C-alpha positions, -999 to +999 in steps of 0.1 A: +000+000+000+013+035-009+003+070-002-012+071-037-036+043-026-047+063+005-050+097-011-084+091-028-098+077+004-087+108+024-102+131-003-134+112-003-137+112+035-129+149+038-154+158+011-182+137+027-175+149+062-173+185+051-207+181+034-223+165+065-207+189+089-221+218+069-255+202+069-253+195+106-245+231+114-273+244+093-297+219+108-288+229+143-294+266+134-328+258+119-337+236+148-329+263+173-349+288+153-378+264+150-379+260+188-378+298+194-405+304+168-428+278+183-422+291+219-431+326+207-462+312+190-473+295+223-469+328+241-491+345+215-518+318+221-518+325+258-523+362+250-552+352+227-533+367+198-543+339+174-534+356+141-499+363+154-497+326+166-507+314+132-482+336+114-454+323+136-465+287+130-465+292+093-428+303+097-422+272+118-436+249+091-413+264+066-383+258+089-394+222+094-397+216+057-362+230+052-349+206+079-365+176+063-352+185+029-317+193+040-313+160+058-333+139+034-303+117+025-286+119+059-306+097+082-279+097+109-281+135+113-319+136+109-324+111+138-296+125+160-323+140+183-322+177+179-345+177+149-371+155+167-369+179+198-376+208+175-404+190+157-419+181+191-422+219+198-438+224+165-465+197+173-470+212+207-476+247+194-498+234+165-520+212+186-524+238+214-536+264+189-559+239+172-575+228+205-579+263+218-596+273+186-616+240+185-601+232+151-590+198+138-556+186+150-528+188+125-521+158+102-488+142+112-480+132+076-487+168+065-463+181+092-437+156+081-432+144+117-427+108+129-449+092+155-425+097+184-421+134+183-457+139+172-471+120+202-447+136+227-456+170+213-493+162+216-488+151+252-469+183+261-497+203+246-518+191+275-496+212+298-502+243+277-539+236+278-538+234+316-521+268+317-547+283+293-576+268+313-562+281+346-559+316+330-596+314+320-606+303+356-586+332+371-606+356+349-639+339+359-644+325+324-657+290+331-674+285+297-653+263+275-631+249+303-649+216+304-643+212+266-606+219+271-605+193+300-623+168+277-596+173+250-569+168+275-585+136+288-589+124+252-552+129+246-543+109+277-567+082+267-549+078+234-514+080+248-520+053+274-529+028+247-496+032+229-474+008+248-442+006+227-405+006+235-391+041+243-365+036+215-395+039+191-415+065+209-388+088+223-397+084+259-435+085+255-442+066+287-428+094+308-448+119+287-479+098+293-473+097+330-468+135+332-500+139+311-520+119+335-509+140+365-517+172+346-551+160+336-560+150+372-547+182+387-567+202+362-598+181+368-596+190+405-590+227+399-619+229+375-642+209+398-634+233+427-640+263+405-674+250+392-685+243+428-675+277+439-694+293+410-725+272+418-722+283+455-719+320+445-749+316+422-770+300+450-761+327+475-770+354+450-803+337+443-810+334+481-801+371+486-824+380+457-852+359+472-848+375+506-847+410+492-879+404+472-899+396+503 
């Protein structure tokens, strides 16, 4: 074996690694931007700025499409984890907005997201729904809260049926356990709020009855 034998191997390796390193750096930048954009969209949802949230989600969809395209022939980079983490944030924001507006949930195939990140993002949306519901209760807006709790319950009911190895689902069991706790705490909070509202209504009715005599 001579240096001449090794030279083409070195040239090939450098070219391939340069290409993949450039793709990795670009994917990391887009992934970070995707996470930031989704987080900003969720903040807009909690402020009830739905048009702004939708615009930000449209930007997030473009970023996700770029990621999928850039890494289409680089499965090792695509499945390294940071892309799935960013896609999970995209699903979380998309599902939160859909459920708050009572729209249909996004299609996983249309998003271009695998089952693991989609299901984990769906589970994490339950936490955002709890926050949204509690904000409604603090403002005395009980209407619609039971529908939100029902959506949260339905998500948990789905997740608990998907018993697959974590290697396939990206740690879905832990997400499912967290979702159960969030749903039960929210059920308790909403039940207490509804009882208090009923009590206040009964007291007002009684006061009105006494005053009318």
